[in-house]
C-alpha positions in Angstrom: -0.1 0.0 0.0 1.3 3.4 -0.9 1.7 6.2 1.5 -1.2 8.1 0.0 -3.5 5.2 0.1 -2.7 4.5 3.7 -3.1 8.0 4.4 -6.7 7.7 2.7 -7.8 4.5 4.3 -6.7 6.0 7.8 -8.7 9.1 7.0 -11.8 7.1 6.1 -11.3 4.7 9.2 -11.4 8.0 11.4 -14.7 9.2 9.8 -16.5 5.6 10.1 -15.3 5.6 13.8 -16.7 9.0 14.5 -20.0 8.2 12.7 -20.6 4.9 14.3 -19.8 6.3 17.9 -22.3 9.4 17.5 -24.8 7.9 15.2 -27.3 10.6 15.8 -26.1 14.3 14.7 -24.9 17.4 16.0 -28.2 19.4 15.8 -31.5 19.1 17.4 -32.2 15.5 18.7 -36.1 15.0 19.1 -37.1 12.8 22.1 -40.0 10.5 21.4 -41.7 8.1 24.0 -40.3 4.6 24.3 -42.0 2.2 21.7 -42.0 4.4 18.7 -41.7 3.2 15.4 -40.3 5.1 12.2 -43.0 4.8 9.4 -41.4 7.1 6.8 -38.4 9.3 6.2 -37.4 11.5 3.0 -34.5 13.9 3.1 -33.5 16.3 0.4 -30.3 18.2 0.2 -30.7 21.9 -0.9 -34.4 21.8 -0.4 -37.0 24.3 0.5 -39.7 23.6 3.0 -42.8 25.7 4.1 -43.7 25.4 7.8 -46.7 26.8 9.7 -45.8 29.4 12.3 -49.3 30.5 13.5 -52.8 28.9 13.8 -55.3 29.4 11.1 -57.4 32.5 11.0 -59.8 34.0 8.6 -57.5 36.8 7.7 -54.4 35.1 6.8 -55.4 31.3 6.7 -52.2 29.5 8.1 -49.0 31.7 8.0 -46.0 29.7 6.9 -42.3 30.5 6.6 -40.0 29.3 4.1 -36.5 28.1 4.7 -34.0 26.2 2.6 -31.4 23.7 3.3 -31.4 20.0 4.2 -35.1 19.0 4.3 -35.9 16.1 6.3 -39.6 14.8 6.6 -40.3 11.7 8.9 -43.5 10.0 10.5 -43.5 7.8 13.4 -46.2 5.7 15.2 -46.6 4.5 18.7 -49.2 1.6 19.1 -51.4 0.5 22.1 -50.8 3.4 24.2 -52.9 6.0 26.4 -50.3 8.8 25.9 -51.9 12.2 24.8 -50.6 14.4 22.3 -49.5 17.0 24.8 -47.7 14.3 26.8 -45.7 13.5 23.7 -45.0 17.4 23.0 -43.8 18.2 26.5 -40.3 17.0 26.2 -39.9 18.1 22.6 -40.9 21.6 23.7 -38.3 21.3 26.3 -35.8 20.0 24.0 -36.5 22.8 21.6 -36.0 25.4 24.4 -33.0 23.8 25.7 -31.4 24.0 22.0 -32.3 27.6 22.1 -35.2 27.4 19.6 -37.9 30.1 19.5 -41.4 28.4 19.7 -43.6 30.3 17.1 -46.5 27.9 17.3 -47.7 25.6 19.7 -51.4 24.7 19.7 -54.2 22.0 20.0 -56.8 21.0 17.7 -59.5 23.8 17.9 -56.8 26.3 18.9 -54.7 25.6 15.6 -58.0 26.0 13.6 -59.3 22.4 13.5 -60.2 21.2 9.8 -59.0 24.7 8.4 -55.6 24.4 9.8 -55.5 20.6 8.8 -56.4 21.2 5.1 -54.0 24.2 5.1 -51.0 22.2 6.4 -48.7 19.7 4.4 -49.2 16.1 5.9 -47.7 12.8 4.6 -50.4 10.6 3.2 -51.7 7.5 4.9 -50.8 4.8 5.7 -47.7 6.7 7.1 -49.8 9.3 8.8 -53.2 10.2 10.1 -54.7 13.3 11.9 -57.6 13.2 14.3 -59.3 16.5 13.7 -60.4 16.5 17.5 -57.1 15.4 18.8 -53.8 16.8 17.4 -51.0 19.2 18.5 -48.9 21.2 16.4 -45.6 22.8 17.4 -43.0 24.7 15.3 -39.5 25.9 16.4 -37.2 28.3 14.8 -33.5 29.1 15.3 -31.6 31.8 13.4 -32.4 31.9 9.7 -31.4 28.3 8.6 -33.2 26.1 11.2 -36.9 25.3 11.5 -38.9 22.4 12.7 -42.6 21.6 12.9 -44.1 18.4 14.9 -47.5 17.3 14.4 -48.9 14.8 17.0 -52.1 13.2 16.7 -54.0 10.4 18.5 -56.4 8.2 16.9 -57.7 5.3 19.0 -54.9 3.4 20.6 -52.3 4.9 18.3 -50.3 7.9 18.3 -49.1 9.4 14.9 -46.4 12.0 14.9 -44.9 13.9 11.9 -41.6 15.7 11.9 -41.0 18.3 9.2 -37.5 20.3 9.6 -34.9 22.2 7.7 -31.3 22.1 8.9 -27.9 23.0 7.7 -26.1 20.1 6.2 -23.8 19.8 9.0 -26.9 19.6 11.7 -29.3 17.4 9.5 -30.3 14.1 11.1 -29.1 10.7 10.2 -32.1 9.2 9.0 -31.0 5.6 9.7 -29.8 6.4 13.2 -31.6 5.2 16.3 -34.6 7.1 17.4 -34.0 8.9 20.9 -36.9 7.6 23.1 -38.0 8.5 26.7 -39.9 6.2 29.4 -43.6 6.6 28.7 -45.4 8.9 31.4 -48.0 7.5 33.6 -51.4 8.3 32.1 -54.5 9.3 33.7 -57.5 7.6 31.5 -60.5 8.8 33.3 -63.4 10.3 31.3 -63.1 13.6 33.1 -59.5 13.7 32.1 -60.0 13.1 28.6 -62.8 15.8 28.3 -60.4 18.1 30.0 -57.8 17.5 27.7 -59.4 17.5 24.3 -63.0 18.1 24.9 -64.1 14.9 23.5 -64.2 11.1 24.1 -64.7 8.2 21.9 -67.2 5.9 23.4 -65.3 2.6 23.0 -67.0 -0.8 23.1 -70.3 0.0 21.8 -71.7 -2.5 19.4 -72.5 -1.6 16.1 -72.1 -3.3 12.6 -71.2 -2.1 9.3 -74.6 -0.7 7.7 -76.5 -1.0 11.0 -78.0 1.7 13.2 -79.0 -0.7 15.9 -77.1 -0.4 19.3 -76.6 -3.7 21.1 -78.3 -4.6 24.4 -75.2 -3.9 26.5 -74.5 -3.4 29.2 -72.1 -0.8 28.2 -69.6 0.5 30.9 -68.6 3.4 28.7 -72.1 4.8 28.8 -72.6 4.2 32.5 -69.3 6.3 33.1 -70.5 9.0 30.6 -73.9 9.2 32.7 -71.8 9.5 35.7 -69.8 12.4 34.4 -73.1 14.2 33.5 -74.5 13.7 36.7 -71.3 14.9 38.5 -71.4 18.1 35.9 -74.9 19.2 35.9 -74.6 22.2 33.9 -72.7 20.3 31.0 -73.9 19.6 27.7 -72.8 17.3 25.0 -73.3 16.4 21.4 -73.0 12.6 20.3 -71.0 12.7 17.0 -71.6 9.3 14.9 -68.8 8.2 12.5 -69.0 5.5 10.0 -66.3 3.4 7.9 -66.1 4.4 4.1 -68.3 1.6 2.8 -71.2 3.3 0.7 -71.8 6.8 -0.3 -71.3 9.9 1.9 -74.9 10.9 2.0 -76.0 7.5 3.2 -72.9 7.2 5.8 -73.9 10.7 7.2 -77.7 9.5 7.8 -76.2 6.3 9.4 -73.9 7.8 11.6 -76.3 10.3 12.9 -78.9 7.5 13.6 -76.2 5.7 15.6 -75.5 8.7 17.6 -79.2 9.1 18.0 -79.4 5.6 19.4 -76.8 6.3 22.0 -78.6 9.4 23.1 -82.0 7.6 23.5 -80.1 5.0 25.6 -78.8 7.5 28.0 -82.2 9.1 28.2 -84.2 6.2 28.7 -81.7 3.9 30.9 -79.8 6.7 32.6 -82.4 9.3 32.9 -80.2 12.0 31.2 -82.4 15.0 30.4 -83.0 15.1 26.6 -82.1 19.0 26.5 -78.3 18.1 27.6 -77.7 15.8 24.7 -78.1 16.1 21.0 -76.8 13.8 18.1 -75.1 14.6 14.8 -73.2 12.5 12.3 -70.3 13.1 9.9 -69.9 9.8 8.2 -66.2 9.0 7.1 -65.0 12.3 7.1 -62.9 12.0 10.4 -61.3 8.6 10.3 -59.0 7.4 13.2 -57.8 4.3 11.1 -57.4 3.0 7.6 -60.6 2.1 6.0 -58.8 -0.3 3.9 -58.7 -3.2 6.4 -61.5 -4.8 8.3 -59.9 -3.7 11.7 -59.8 -0.1 10.7 -63.3 0.0 9.5 -64.3 -1.5 12.9 -62.4 1.4 14.8 -63.9 3.9 12.4 -67.5 2.9 13.3 -67.8 4.9 16.4 -69.6 7.5 18.4 -67.9 10.3 20.2 -69.3 12.5 23.0 -68.1 16.2 22.5 -68.6 18.8 25.2 -70.5 21.8 24.3 -70.6 23.8 27.3 
């Protein structure tokens, strides 16, 4: 081996050792809960990205800021969990602050603008990312003129989906094959009261509806008993029951079916649990807010549901 070749091999060895001993990167390392799995990653050198920096408003829609550099878009999934988007967001928020990022956007669902925010914000297509319009959080941080990151977190059933869109200088761009930095999962309070406080809505899990049917099974359904107890403990609270369907059939028919399912739950609360009629209304939105893929039987079953939404 010639001296020049020896020097080249030695230099390459040093680079490999440094890379393998520090496989993350020099820039911001985003902490996620333990058990998270990467679904999708795409990285573009010398790219440009538009990132939301404020909630939706009628005057300005969703303001975006454009940055150029190494663009990385990734999505992640956390299965069988009770973690809320805010609990996922908390350590990320702290990591941004510790890294001297300025947080320009930090909002949940309705605070962000709900449906209007979602349709005006780029999101990776299913099955790599899903957004529950009633339960998501979005956060954007900027640093200097060359770094920006947006984290979109949404909970659908027992799964949490996370989208990370960022621009970094080449030297600080994440290594997309590196191990994900994770934290221990926090302890979760799962009571209905807690869920209403956090998101304003609760999916009434365990109700018995089959595809195309509006009949509510005989039960008993513990979730309805818990909802009735909550309403008794909060006598000034009114709710709307929102029916959801799978994507089998046309929209108009599914809207009718989903509303009838919600009405069946309403009637059960009135007849069996003595809840005042004036405190509960029923609506249906068909398959317009899925929480799982409609391409599988399991996903369609998850989408056939009724949610209770706090009105006041």
